[in-house]
C-alpha positions as CSV (number, residue, x, y, z in Angstrom):
1,M,97.3,99.6,113.4
2,Y,97.0,97.1,110.5
3,R,97.2,97.3,106.7
4,Q,98.7,100.8,106.3
5,E,99.6,100.5,102.6
6,H,97.6,102.5,100.1
7,P,94.6,100.4,98.9
8,K,94.5,101.7,95.3
9,P,98.0,101.6,93.9
10,Q,96.7,102.2,90.4
11,F,94.9,105.4,91.3
12,E,96.7,107.0,94.2
13,R,96.5,110.5,95.6
14,A,99.1,111.7,98.1
15,N,96.5,113.3,100.3
16,W,94.7,110.5,102.1
17,Q,94.2,109.2,105.7
18,N,94.1,105.5,106.6
19,L,91.3,104.7,109.0
20,N,92.3,101.1,109.8
21,G,92.9,100.2,113.4
22,T,90.9,100.0,116.5
23,W,87.2,101.0,116.3
24,Q,84.3,100.6,118.7
25,F,82.1,97.6,117.8
26,E,78.8,96.0,118.6
27,I,76.9,93.0,117.3
28,D,73.2,93.7,116.5
29,H,71.6,90.3,116.4
30,A,68.1,91.7,115.8
31,A,69.2,94.3,113.2
32,S,67.3,96.9,115.3
33,G,70.2,99.2,116.1
34,A,69.0,102.0,113.9
35,A,65.6,101.9,115.6
36,K,67.4,102.1,118.9
37,G,69.4,105.1,117.9
38,W,72.8,103.5,117.7
39,Q,73.8,106.0,115.0
40,A,73.7,108.8,117.5
41,P,77.1,110.5,117.8
42,D,77.1,110.2,121.6
43,N,76.4,106.4,121.5
44,V,79.2,104.1,122.9
45,F,79.7,100.5,121.8
46,S,80.9,97.9,124.3
47,Q,83.6,96.1,122.2
48,R,86.7,96.9,120.2
49,I,87.6,95.6,116.8
50,E,90.7,95.8,114.6
51,V,89.6,97.0,111.2
52,P,89.8,95.8,108.4
53,F,89.5,92.3,109.8
54,C,86.0,90.8,109.9
55,P,84.5,90.0,113.4
56,E,84.7,86.2,112.7
57,S,88.5,86.4,112.4
58,K,91.1,86.1,115.1
59,L,92.9,89.2,113.9
60,S,89.8,91.3,114.5
61,G,90.1,90.6,118.3
62,I,86.4,89.4,118.2
63,G,86.4,85.9,116.9
64,H,82.6,85.5,116.8
65,T,81.8,82.9,114.2
66,D,78.0,82.5,114.6
67,F,75.6,84.3,112.3
68,M,75.3,88.0,112.8
69,R,72.3,89.9,111.3
70,A,74.1,93.2,111.6
71,V,77.2,94.7,113.1
72,W,78.1,98.3,114.0
73,Y,81.4,100.3,114.0
74,R,82.2,103.7,115.4
75,R,85.3,105.9,115.5
76,S,86.2,109.6,115.4
77,V,87.9,111.4,112.5
78,T,89.5,114.8,112.5
79,V,89.5,117.1,109.5
80,T,91.0,120.6,109.0
81,K,89.4,123.7,107.5
82,A,91.8,123.4,104.5
83,Q,90.6,119.9,103.8
84,L,87.0,121.0,103.9
85,D,87.7,123.6,101.3
86,G,88.0,120.7,98.8
87,I,86.2,117.4,98.6
88,V,86.4,114.7,101.3
89,R,85.6,111.2,100.3
90,L,85.1,108.2,102.6
91,H,86.3,105.0,100.9
92,F,85.6,101.4,101.8
93,G,87.5,98.5,100.1
94,A,84.6,96.2,100.8
95,V,81.8,95.7,103.4
96,D,79.7,92.6,103.4
97,Y,76.8,93.2,102.6
98,K,74.7,96.3,103.0
99,A,76.6,99.3,104.5
100,T,74.8,102.3,105.9
101,V,77.2,105.2,106.9
102,Y,76.5,108.0,109.3
103,I,78.6,111.2,110.0
104,N,77.7,112.9,113.3
105,G,74.5,111.0,113.4
106,Q,73.4,111.9,109.9
107,Q,73.0,109.2,107.2
108,C,75.3,110.0,104.3
109,G,75.1,106.9,102.2
110,T,74.1,103.3,101.7
111,H,75.8,100.6,99.5
112,R,74.7,97.1,98.7
113,G,77.3,94.5,97.6
114,G,79.8,92.7,99.8
115,Y,82.8,92.5,97.5
116,V,83.5,95.8,95.6
117,S,84.9,99.1,96.6
118,F,82.7,102.2,97.1
119,F,82.9,105.8,98.4
120,F,80.7,108.6,99.6
121,D,81.3,112.4,99.4
122,I,81.0,113.3,103.0
123,T,82.0,116.9,102.8
124,P,78.6,118.4,103.5
125,F,78.3,116.3,106.7
126,L,81.6,117.2,108.2
127,Q,82.6,120.0,110.6
128,E,86.1,121.3,111.3
129,G,87.8,119.3,114.0
130,E,86.5,116.0,115.4
131,N,83.6,114.1,113.8
132,V,82.0,110.8,114.6
133,L,81.9,108.1,111.9
134,T,79.4,105.2,112.4
135,V,78.9,102.3,110.1
136,C,76.1,99.6,110.2
137,A,76.7,96.5,108.1
138,E,73.8,94.1,107.6
139,D,74.4,90.6,106.2
140,D,72.3,87.5,105.9
141,T,74.3,84.7,104.2
142,R,71.2,82.5,104.0
143,D,69.3,85.1,101.9
144,P,68.9,83.6,98.4
145,L,69.3,87.1,96.9
146,I,72.6,87.9,98.6
147,P,75.8,86.5,96.9
148,S,78.1,84.9,99.5
149,G,80.6,82.8,97.6
150,K,82.1,80.1,99.7
151,Q,80.7,81.4,103.0
152,S,78.8,78.6,104.9
153,M,75.1,78.8,105.2
154,R,75.2,76.4,108.1
155,Y,76.4,77.2,111.6
156,E,79.5,75.2,110.9
157,S,81.9,75.0,108.0
158,H,81.4,71.9,105.7
159,G,82.7,70.5,102.4
160,C,83.8,73.4,100.3
161,F,82.0,76.1,102.4
162,Y,84.0,78.0,105.1
163,T,83.8,80.5,107.9
164,R,81.7,83.5,107.0
165,T,82.7,87.2,106.7
166,T,80.5,89.9,108.1
167,G,81.0,93.7,107.8
168,I,84.2,95.6,107.0
169,W,86.9,93.3,105.5
170,Q,89.1,95.7,103.5
171,T,90.7,99.1,104.2
172,V,88.7,102.2,105.1
173,W,90.2,105.5,104.3
174,L,89.6,109.2,103.7
175,E,90.7,110.9,100.5
176,F,91.1,114.7,100.1
177,L,90.9,116.1,96.6
178,P,90.3,119.4,94.8
179,K,86.9,120.3,93.3
180,T,88.5,120.2,89.8
181,H,89.8,116.7,89.6
182,I,90.2,113.4,87.6
183,E,87.2,111.1,88.3
184,S,88.3,108.0,86.5
185,V,90.6,106.7,83.8
186,Q,90.6,103.7,81.4
187,Y,93.7,102.4,79.7
188,Y,94.0,100.8,76.3
189,P,97.6,99.6,75.7
190,S,98.8,99.0,72.2
191,P,102.0,97.0,71.8
192,E,101.7,97.3,68.0
193,S,101.8,101.2,68.0
194,V,103.8,101.3,71.2
195,S,101.3,103.7,72.8
196,L,98.6,103.9,75.5
197,G,95.1,105.1,74.8
198,I,93.6,106.9,77.7
199,H,89.9,107.6,78.3
200,A,89.4,109.9,81.3
201,T,86.4,111.4,83.1
202,V,87.1,114.8,84.7
203,V,85.2,117.3,86.8
204,G,85.8,121.0,86.2
205,A,87.8,122.6,83.4
206,G,91.6,122.4,82.7
207,T,94.2,120.5,80.8
208,L,94.8,116.9,81.4
209,T,98.5,116.0,81.3
210,V,100.0,112.5,81.4
211,K,103.6,111.5,81.8
212,A,104.9,107.9,81.5
213,F,108.1,106.6,83.1
214,Y,109.9,103.4,82.8
215,E,112.4,102.6,85.6
216,G,112.4,106.3,86.6
217,R,113.1,107.7,83.1
218,E,110.4,109.7,81.3
219,V,109.3,107.9,78.1
220,G,106.1,109.6,77.1
221,Y,104.0,112.8,77.4
222,A,100.5,113.8,76.2
223,E,98.0,116.5,77.1
224,S,94.5,117.6,76.2
225,P,92.1,120.3,77.3
226,A,89.0,119.0,79.0
227,A,85.9,120.4,80.8
228,N,83.3,118.6,82.9
229,G,83.1,115.4,80.9
230,T,85.3,112.9,79.1
231,V,88.6,113.3,77.3
232,T,90.4,110.8,75.1
233,L,94.1,111.0,74.3
234,T,97.0,108.9,73.0
235,L,100.2,108.6,74.8
236,P,103.1,107.6,72.5
237,L,105.9,105.7,74.2
238,A,109.6,106.1,73.4
239,Q,110.5,102.7,74.7
240,K,108.7,99.3,74.2
241,H,108.6,97.0,77.2
242,L,106.1,94.2,77.0
243,W,104.1,92.9,80.0
244,E,104.6,89.1,79.8
245,V,104.3,86.0,82.0
246,G,106.8,86.3,84.8
247,A,107.8,89.8,83.8
248,G,105.5,92.7,84.7
249,R,107.6,95.5,83.3
250,L,105.2,98.2,84.4
251,Y,105.2,101.8,83.2
252,D,104.5,104.4,85.9
253,L,102.1,107.2,85.1
254,E,101.6,110.7,86.5
255,L,98.2,112.3,85.7
256,C,97.5,115.9,86.5
257,F,94.4,118.0,86.0
258,G,94.3,121.4,87.7
259,E,95.6,120.9,91.2
260,D,94.8,117.2,91.1
261,A,97.6,114.7,90.8
262,V,97.2,111.0,90.5
263,K,99.9,108.3,90.5
264,S,99.2,105.2,88.4
265,Y,100.7,102.5,86.2
266,F,100.0,100.2,83.3
267,G,101.3,97.2,81.4
268,L,101.9,97.2,77.7
269,R,100.1,94.0,76.5
270,D,97.2,92.7,74.6
271,V,95.2,89.4,74.8
272,R,93.0,87.6,72.4
273,M,91.8,84.1,71.4
274,E,92.7,82.7,68.0
275,G,91.3,79.2,67.2
276,Y,92.3,77.0,70.2
277,K,95.0,79.4,71.3
278,F,95.2,82.1,73.9
279,L,97.5,84.8,72.6
280,L,99.4,87.2,74.8
281,N,101.1,89.9,72.6
282,G,100.5,87.6,69.7
283,K,102.3,84.7,71.3
284,S,100.5,81.4,72.2
285,V,100.7,81.0,76.0
286,F,99.5,78.0,78.0
287,Q,97.6,79.1,81.1
288,R,99.0,77.0,84.0
289,L,96.5,78.2,86.6
290,V,95.6,77.4,90.1
291,L,92.3,77.9,91.9
292,D,92.9,80.6,94.6
293,Q,90.1,81.1,97.0
294,G,91.7,83.9,99.0
295,F,91.1,82.6,102.5
296,Y,93.5,83.0,105.5
297,P,93.4,81.1,108.8
298,D,93.7,84.2,110.9
299,G,92.0,86.9,108.7
300,I,89.4,84.7,106.8
301,Y,88.8,87.0,103.7
302,T,91.6,89.4,104.6
303,A,95.3,88.8,104.3
304,P,97.1,89.6,107.5
305,S,99.6,91.8,105.6
306,D,100.4,93.1,102.1
307,E,103.5,90.9,102.2
308,E,101.2,87.9,102.5
309,L,99.2,88.9,99.4
310,K,102.5,89.0,97.5
311,A,103.7,85.8,99.1
312,D,100.7,83.8,97.8
313,V,101.6,84.8,94.2
314,E,105.2,83.8,94.8
315,R,104.1,80.5,96.3
316,S,102.1,79.8,93.2
317,L,105.0,80.7,90.9
318,A,107.4,78.5,92.9
319,V,105.4,75.3,92.1
320,G,105.1,76.1,88.4
321,F,101.8,78.0,87.9
322,N,101.7,81.2,85.9
323,G,98.3,82.5,87.1
324,A,95.1,81.8,89.0
325,R,91.4,81.7,88.9
326,L,90.4,84.1,91.6
327,H,87.6,81.9,92.8
328,E,84.2,82.9,94.2
329,K,85.6,86.2,95.6
330,V,86.5,89.6,94.3
331,F,90.1,90.1,95.4
332,E,91.4,93.4,96.8
333,E,93.3,95.7,94.5
334,R,96.6,95.3,96.4
335,F,96.5,91.6,95.4
336,L,96.0,92.6,91.7
337,Y,98.9,95.0,92.1
338,H,101.3,92.2,93.0
339,C,99.9,90.1,90.1
340,D,100.6,93.1,87.8
341,K,104.1,93.5,89.0
342,L,105.0,89.8,88.8
343,G,103.5,89.1,85.4
344,Y,100.9,86.7,86.9
345,L,97.8,85.8,84.8
346,V,94.4,86.0,86.6
347,W,90.7,85.6,85.8
348,G,88.4,88.2,87.4
349,E,85.5,86.3,88.8
350,Y,82.5,86.8,91.1
351,P,81.1,85.0,94.2
352,N,77.8,84.0,92.7
353,W,77.3,81.1,95.0
354,G,74.6,81.8,97.7
355,L,72.3,83.2,95.0
356,N,69.3,80.9,94.2
357,D,69.5,80.7,90.5
358,A,65.9,79.3,90.4
359,L,64.9,82.9,91.2
360,M,65.1,85.1,88.1
361,E,65.6,88.2,90.2
362,S,68.8,86.7,91.6
363,G,70.6,88.1,88.5
364,Y,70.1,91.7,89.5
365,P,72.3,91.9,92.7
366,L,75.0,90.1,90.8
367,L,74.8,92.3,87.7
368,E,74.9,95.6,89.7
369,E,78.0,94.6,91.6
370,W,79.7,92.9,88.6
371,I,79.5,96.1,86.7
372,E,81.3,97.9,89.5
373,E,84.0,95.1,89.6
374,V,84.7,95.2,85.9
375,K,85.0,99.0,86.0
376,R,87.2,99.0,89.1
377,D,89.7,96.4,87.7
378,F,89.6,97.2,84.0
379,N,93.1,98.7,84.0
380,H,95.0,95.7,85.6
381,P,97.2,94.0,83.0
382,A,97.2,90.8,85.0
383,I,93.5,90.3,84.4
384,I,93.3,88.4,81.1
385,G,89.6,87.3,81.2
386,W,86.3,87.7,83.0
387,C,84.0,85.0,84.4
388,P,80.9,86.2,86.3
389,Y,79.3,82.9,87.2
390,N,80.6,79.5,88.5
391,E,78.8,76.2,88.0
392,T,75.2,77.3,87.2
393,T,73.1,74.4,86.1
394,R,69.5,75.5,85.7
395,E,68.1,76.0,82.2
396,R,65.8,78.7,83.4
397,Y,68.9,80.8,84.2
398,Q,69.8,81.3,80.5
399,P,68.5,84.9,80.2
400,A,70.6,86.0,83.1
401,L,73.8,84.4,81.9
402,R,73.3,85.8,78.4
403,T,72.6,89.3,79.8
404,V,75.6,89.4,82.1
405,Y,77.9,88.0,79.3
406,R,76.7,90.8,76.9
407,V,77.1,93.5,79.5
408,T,80.6,92.3,80.2
409,K,81.5,92.5,76.6
410,A,80.0,95.9,76.3
411,L,82.0,97.1,79.3
412,D,85.2,95.4,78.1
413,P,85.6,94.2,74.5
414,T,89.4,93.8,75.1
415,R,89.2,90.5,77.1
416,P,87.5,87.1,76.6
417,C,84.6,86.3,78.8
418,I,83.3,82.9,80.1
419,D,79.6,83.2,81.0
420,T,79.7,80.5,83.6
421,S,82.6,78.3,84.5
422,G,81.7,74.7,84.0
423,Y,78.5,72.8,83.2
424,F,76.1,75.1,81.5
425,H,77.2,77.6,78.9
426,V,74.7,79.9,77.1
427,E,76.9,82.5,75.4
428,T,80.6,82.4,75.9
429,D,84.0,83.1,74.2
430,I,85.5,80.0,75.6
431,Y,84.3,76.5,76.3
432,D,85.4,75.3,79.8
433,V,84.8,72.2,81.9
434,H,85.3,71.1,85.5
435,D,86.6,67.5,85.7
436,Y,87.6,65.8,89.0
437,D,88.1,62.3,87.5
438,Q,91.0,60.9,89.5
439,N,92.0,58.3,86.9
440,P,94.7,59.6,84.6
441,E,93.8,57.1,81.8
442,S,90.1,57.8,81.6
443,F,90.8,61.5,82.1
444,K,93.2,61.5,79.1
445,Q,90.8,59.6,76.9
446,R,88.0,62.1,77.4
447,Y,90.2,65.0,76.1
448,D,91.7,62.9,73.3
449,Q,88.3,63.3,71.7
450,L,89.3,66.9,70.8
451,L,92.6,65.7,69.3
452,N,91.2,62.8,67.3
453,R,87.8,63.9,66.2
454,G,87.5,67.6,67.1
455,E,84.6,66.7,69.4
456,Y,84.0,66.6,73.2
457,H,81.2,64.8,75.1
458,D,80.8,64.4,78.8
459,R,78.0,63.8,81.3
460,H,76.9,67.5,81.0
461,T,76.4,67.4,77.3
462,R,72.6,68.1,77.6
463,H,73.5,71.4,79.2
464,Q,76.8,72.1,77.5
465,P,76.9,71.4,73.8
466,Y,80.4,71.9,72.4
467,T,80.9,73.7,69.1
468,V,83.8,72.3,67.1
469,G,86.8,74.5,67.1
470,M,86.0,76.6,70.2
471,P,88.9,77.4,72.5
472,F,89.0,74.8,75.2
473,F,89.9,75.2,78.9
474,V,89.8,72.6,81.7
475,S,89.2,75.2,84.4
476,E,89.0,72.8,87.4
477,Y,90.8,69.5,87.8
478,G,92.8,67.5,90.3
479,G,91.6,68.5,93.8
480,I,93.7,65.5,95.1
481,R,93.2,65.2,98.8
482,W,96.4,64.9,100.7
483,T,97.2,65.1,104.4
484,E,99.6,63.0,106.4
485,D,96.7,61.4,108.3
486,L,94.6,61.0,105.1
487,G,91.9,63.0,106.7
488,G,89.9,66.1,105.6
489,W,87.8,66.5,102.5
490,G,88.7,66.4,98.9
491,Y,87.8,64.9,95.5
492,G,87.7,61.2,95.0
493,V,89.7,58.6,96.9
494,A,92.8,60.0,98.5
495,P,96.1,58.4,97.4
496,L,97.7,56.1,100.0
497,S,101.3,57.4,99.6
498,R,103.2,60.4,98.5
499,E,104.4,58.5,95.4
500,E,100.8,57.7,94.4
501,F,99.9,61.4,94.8
502,L,102.7,62.6,92.5
503,S,102.0,59.9,89.9
504,R,98.3,60.8,89.8
505,L,99.1,64.5,89.6
506,A,101.6,64.0,86.8
507,G,99.3,61.8,84.8
508,L,96.3,64.2,85.0
509,T,98.5,67.3,84.2
510,E,100.4,65.7,81.3
511,A,97.1,64.7,79.7
512,L,96.2,68.4,79.4
513,L,99.7,69.8,78.7
514,Q,100.2,67.3,75.8
515,N,96.9,68.1,74.1
516,P,97.3,70.8,71.3
517,C,93.5,71.6,71.5
518,I,93.7,72.8,75.1
519,F,95.0,76.2,76.0
520,G,95.0,76.0,79.8
521,Y,94.3,74.2,83.0
522,C,93.4,75.2,86.5
523,Y,94.4,72.9,89.4
524,T,92.3,72.8,92.5
525,Q,93.8,74.4,94.7
526,L,96.6,76.6,96.0
527,T,96.1,76.0,99.7
528,D,93.9,73.9,102.0
529,V,90.9,75.9,103.3
530,E,89.7,74.7,106.7
531,Q,88.3,71.2,106.2
532,E,89.0,71.1,102.5
533,Q,92.4,69.4,102.4
534,N,93.3,69.3,98.7
535,G,95.7,72.3,98.5
536,I,99.2,72.3,97.2
537,Y,100.1,74.1,100.4
538,T,98.5,73.7,103.9
539,Y,96.1,76.4,105.1
540,D,98.9,78.0,107.0
541,R,101.0,78.0,103.8
542,R,103.5,75.2,104.6
543,E,104.8,73.0,101.7
544,K,103.3,69.5,101.4
545,F,105.7,68.5,98.7
546,P,109.0,70.1,97.6
547,A,108.3,73.0,95.3
548,K,110.9,71.8,92.7
549,T,109.1,68.5,92.4
550,L,105.8,70.1,91.7
551,H,107.3,72.7,89.4
552,A,108.6,69.9,87.2
553,I,105.0,68.6,86.8
554,F,103.0,71.8,86.5
555,A,105.5,73.8,84.3
556,G,106.1,71.1,81.7
557,K,106.1,72.2,78.0
558,A,102.6,72.4,76.5
559,A,101.8,71.3,73.0
560,I,99.9,74.4,72.1
561,E,102.6,76.9,73.2
562,D,104.9,78.8,70.8
């Protein structure tokens, strides 16, 4: 069985059952399986698939890369009488796109959205002993109202669009909890007061108790009575350990309410913008980011192991980056856990590509899932900003951009938000640009405008007026194509030698590091992805250049840093 680690390390109950592994499977090309009665508990599917890997992937055991209108999964689950005395929840890390779930032939829930986590209370549908779980996942990547990120809308991969993902692609599990329980928590760390604000939602009546630990030693305790609603409390901390770049320094938490017990953690840090500067705990930090698209050659959207999730962060750190834009994908919580532990800065983003932004209604499916994402990932200290859209260009899309930005700020006033990365800002905390100019001299001249006149002008000025003094972020640059045979796809003309590659990379990067009006860069990209050959590493994670050589370029001192 694959991927056996707990999928929610920031909200973990001890009583759970992992459902990853071998399931029955069937492709439903006409999306007519429900009409044919495929949800019936005695139905048998002809294939076998390894969950949580999508059927397009090698690791799934299927490897079918053509379009699939719908796919079906089936397996049995066993529950005891004691488990049925409480609440049984069926969790999905992510299912692309519309998931319909049946227990013993009865429909128990439907969820739309291919990237965020969801669960159903399946207690009323279960019986003691063996039960049949059936899942139908419908997906049409070519539908203009379904977000698909970098999944190809053609039969083949092309340019910067890659192999599709259909159906289940993250862990499936059962969770057993008492009827009186903690429903959710939000954390508000305060380095100034050395405390943690906690806003919890509970079901039932009792006393919420919270204990904090640092490296195994108890450093804080708080409690408050609560009943069927919300409770807010402050947890004072006896020791101050800041979450910083390269140093996660996480506090462990134990939350109890009645018979319910949840393990969690948090990082003591705050973030804000001040003039041109990004401040982490009041200190100016230059964001040395890399574009991470989260694709894997054998698992597509799904890492083959938890170790590989961590290894991608370590690979990034090894070449001098201190964070990433999590690009056109909602990454799984295990990845964010490793970012939290390693002190790695990340932007929470959304796979808006695939939506036709000429259609006003395209904002609704994004907004619904985006709200779920912000709520799910709110507590991760590694997330230092939100960006719901990438490269929108249509003026008619202004109301949607403004609405999503304002909803984001209402959900989370503690982090900056970029309405849409590159090209067309409507309402934003940060002005960012994408610039794939391969000439270091002209590249530098463009950003020297900020330094010399406090102005910025580029080819997108009509859509993207710059307000003097706004924080400035070059959130995509580079993308230098490099393969030994000079093949593949990338930005601009590929360098003809390794020396030319390194010279170009150094020139582009130094232009940004040396500009005191720029607080961060994001280099495209961490790894090659299929035919796109502009990664720092190959698609199978081999070095193209010595890590030390790249580290000397990317980690150079920035003018804006303290």
